[in-house]
N, C-alpha and C positions, 0 to 999 in steps of 0.2 A: 641380391644383399648381401653381402659377402660376411662371415661371424665374426671377422673378426676385424669391422668396422663399428664406427663410434654410432654409427642409424642403426645396427643391429641392436649395441645396449642399450641405448636411448629406447628402445621399441618394443626391448624386452623387460624393460623395466617400467615401461606405463604402462605393455601388459599385465604382467604379475601385479600392480598398485589396483589397475581395474580388477582381475580377479579377486583379490582380495576384498573389494568393495562391492561386487554384486553379490547378489543373494545365491544360499547355495544351491538352487533350482537353474539357473544362470548361467553357474561356471563351465559345465562341461560344453554345454556350445560356444561360449565364447572361445576357448582350449582350440574347440573345430575350427571355430572362425578365421582365430590367428594360426592357425597352423596351415589352413588353406590360403591365406595371406601369405605368409612365407614362403607357402611351396611355389606361390606364382611368381616370386620373384626371382625365383629361378626357369620353371616353365611350366608353362600351365597340363603339359604331360604328365608331372608327378600328382597331378590331382586326379586325374583318371586312377591313374595307380593307386592312388588313396584309399577311393569310393569303390573301386574294385576289392578292394582286398579286405575292406573295413565292411560293405557286403557280407562276403565268402563268411569272415568271421564272425559278424551276425547270425549269420543261418546256421553255423555252427554253432555259439551259442542258442539258441532257439530249439535245436536238436538235442543240445542237453541236457536243456532244462524240462522239455517232453519226452524226453525217452525214458524207458526202461532199459535200455543198452546203452545205460552211463559211461562206463568204461572202453565200448567202441568208439560212439564220438568223440572220447575226450582223445584218447590215442591219434582220431583221425584229424582232428583238429590241430593237434600238434605238433604231430605228420606234415602236412601240408603247410604250417609256417615254419619249418624246420625245412622243408625241400622248397618253399619260396624264396627263403634268407639263400641260401644255396645258390637255388638259380642264378637270383639278380646279384649276388654280394660276390661270386666266386667266377662268372662268365667269362675273366680273360684265359682261365684256365682250358673252357674249351671249346671257345666261339672260333677261334680259330682253325681250328682241327675242323671241327661241323664246317665251316666256311671252304675247305679245300677238300672234303669228302663230295660233298654237296655241287661244286664245282666240276669236278670229275665226273661226280653223274649228270654232268648237265641240268642240274634243278637249279642253277647261280650264276648270272652269266660274269665275267673275270670284272665289269663296272662295279657290281654288286656287292652290298658287304651286310654282313648281318652286324649288327647292333642292339643290346638289349639296356632298355630305361632303366638305369639308375635311381631311385629315389636318393635323398638327399640325407635322410637319417642313417640312410645305411653305409 
């Protein structure tokens, strides 16, 4: 679904209306469900990225809640998120050089190509 289409506008408005009608404890689940549905219209692989990223951030949140080393887990969580953003968002700057290096080392054949799945939100 293209974000410039009428279908996207209509589904976003419908999702917002349903969000405001739902009880507060169901709203987070609704937003997650709608987000997954939107991601699937682009590629089912994005749902895997969202799931893995969400689980890792949830783990950092649990560590923050149950730790006496609050600063360590907070800095680690923020660093992970920034690293993930840089890895995914700016891969066009380093993937071509890495691909050339791997081909010279015979770790990658000439027909292979390095690609990183970029989530829609980035």
